[in-house]
C-alpha positions as CSV (number, residue, x, y, z in Angstrom):
1,M,0.0,0.0,0.0
2,K,1.2,3.4,-0.8
3,P,1.0,6.1,1.9
4,I,-0.8,9.4,0.8
5,S,0.7,12.6,1.7
6,P,-0.1,13.6,5.3
7,T,-3.2,15.9,5.2
8,A,-4.5,14.9,8.6
9,R,-5.2,17.9,10.9
10,N,-4.1,15.8,14.1
11,S,-0.5,15.1,13.9
12,R,-0.6,12.2,16.3
13,S,-2.7,10.1,14.0
14,F,-1.4,7.5,11.4
15,P,-1.0,8.6,7.8
16,L,-3.8,7.9,5.4
17,V,-3.3,4.8,3.2
18,E,-4.5,4.4,-0.3
19,L,-6.3,0.9,-0.5
20,N,-6.5,0.6,-4.3
21,Y,-2.8,0.8,-4.9
22,Q,-1.5,-1.4,-7.6
23,P,2.3,-1.7,-8.3
24,M,3.9,-1.1,-11.6
25,K,4.2,-4.1,-14.0
26,L,7.7,-4.9,-15.1
27,S,6.8,-6.6,-18.4
28,R,10.1,-5.9,-20.2
29,F,12.4,-6.3,-17.1
30,Q,14.9,-9.0,-17.6
31,A,16.9,-10.3,-14.5
32,R,20.2,-10.8,-16.2
33,C,23.2,-9.0,-14.9
34,G,24.7,-6.4,-17.1
35,K,28.2,-6.9,-18.3
36,T,30.5,-4.6,-16.4
37,V,34.2,-4.7,-17.4
38,A,36.2,-4.6,-14.3
39,P,39.7,-3.1,-14.5
40,A,42.5,-5.5,-14.2
41,F,44.4,-5.7,-10.8
42,H,47.6,-4.5,-12.2
43,S,46.2,-1.4,-13.7
44,I,44.5,-0.6,-10.3
45,S,47.9,-1.0,-8.6
46,N,49.7,1.0,-11.3
47,N,47.2,4.0,-10.9
48,Y,47.6,3.8,-7.2
49,F,51.3,3.9,-7.2
50,Q,51.4,6.6,-9.8
51,R,49.0,8.9,-8.1
52,E,48.5,8.3,-4.4
53,A,51.5,6.4,-3.1
54,R,54.1,9.0,-4.1
55,R,52.5,11.7,-2.0
56,D,52.4,9.6,1.2
57,F,55.6,7.6,0.8
58,V,58.0,10.2,2.3
59,G,55.8,10.8,5.4
60,E,55.3,7.1,5.9
61,A,59.0,6.3,5.4
62,C,60.0,8.9,8.0
63,F,57.4,7.5,10.5
64,F,58.6,3.9,9.9
65,V,62.2,5.0,10.5
66,A,61.1,6.8,13.9
67,I,59.4,3.5,15.0
68,I,62.4,1.4,14.2
69,V,64.7,3.7,16.0
70,T,62.3,3.7,19.0
71,I,62.2,-0.1,19.0
72,A,66.1,-0.5,18.5
73,V,67.2,1.5,21.5
74,P,65.5,-0.8,24.2
75,L,66.7,-3.9,22.2
76,F,70.3,-2.7,22.4
77,S,70.0,-1.8,26.0
78,M,68.6,-5.4,26.8
79,A,71.4,-7.0,24.8
80,S,73.9,-5.2,26.9
81,A,72.2,-6.1,30.1
82,L,72.1,-9.8,29.1
83,T,75.9,-9.8,28.2
84,D,76.5,-8.3,31.6
85,L,74.3,-11.0,33.2
86,C,76.1,-13.7,31.4
87,R,79.5,-12.3,32.5
88,A,78.4,-12.2,36.2
89,I,77.0,-15.7,36.1
90,G,80.1,-17.0,34.3
91,H,82.4,-16.2,37.2
92,F,80.5,-18.4,39.7
């Protein structure tokens, strides 16, 4: 059923409904999928690397180096502490 535009004076009432509604007939409708040609994956990646990746690469590379340096400092400190521990245990 198709609702009729609200013309009721009382805004709390339900909208009026047209009882003689008949849906549109789809006599020429065919349920086949249309052929859509999807771009090849390599062309999508080429477009990405030519347009978008170049802008962000420098910033992301600097951020990656900062993360690696942040991680490397505690790792070297741990390696130094382990060598000191091994030297201390080796004397017993």
